[in-house]
C-alpha positions, 0 to 999 in steps of 0.5 A: 431603443427598446428591445422586447422578445415575444415568447410564443409558445409551442401549441399543446396540440402540436405532435412531435415527429422528430427528436434530436437529443443533445450532449447538454441533456436538451432536445431539439423537438420538431413538430407536425406543424412545422415549429421547433422547440428546445426542451431541458429534461435536466430538471427531471433527472431526480424526480421518480420515474425520470431518474434513469434519463440522467444516463446520457446514453439512456437520454440519447434513446428518446423518440417520438411517442404518440405525439410526444417524447418517449423512452424504451422504460415507459418514461414520457413527457405530456404535450402539455409539459412540452408547450408550457417548459419548451422554449420555441426555437427562433424567438421574435426580437423586436 
């Protein structure tokens, strides 16, 4: 018996409608097409404008922002980044 997983991606045209920050620096994102995905913010903690996201209190202030995810001081992730690096919730395992 062979097991394989089929990774589907979140379409870059999907718009974020809900953000649920998690204690482990991931965020559960809900999209307008009904998809959900997890996005790990931690790889960005030491990168330029994103360094402030290392503060758990600030990281928790994430909100939907023009269809993507944004924070009060102007940090945001593009729809392409969320699509390419996000992990869909509920991957199909055959």
